[in-house]
C-alpha positions, 0 to 999 in steps of 0.5 A: 821542150815544146813538142812534148807538150804539143806546142808545135807552133811555138816549137817552130818559131823557137827553131826559126829564131835559133836558126837566125842565131846559128844557121849551122846549129846541129840541134835546130837543123834536128829540131826542125826535122822533128816539127815537119815529121808532126806537121806530115812533111817528110822530105822537108824532114828528110833535108833538114835531118841530113843538113843537122848529120852535115853538122857537128857540135850541140847534144843531138848525136848521129845516131838520133839523127840517123834513127830520125832519117830511118823513120823518114825515109820508110814514111817516103817508102825509101827503104833502102835509105830507111835501113842505111840510116837504121844501121847507122843508127845502131852503129853498124 
């Protein structure tokens, strides 16, 4: 919600707190990736999203994480990884 309201720093603080409580939180790692994208830190976004994908549970689906990774890798100029994650996001 904080990202929707364009309160990136507040959202980042909440994500850091969530990861302290539960370092294996898929949702928190996904939100960390979204924040990194907003900050233009695509390498950090890729790391956080890949980590999110490695955990199960939470509200964030594999498809959402793959879609985010497709955007991140496209922005980084890695067309092969972008295509692979885009296909996974579509369920292919």
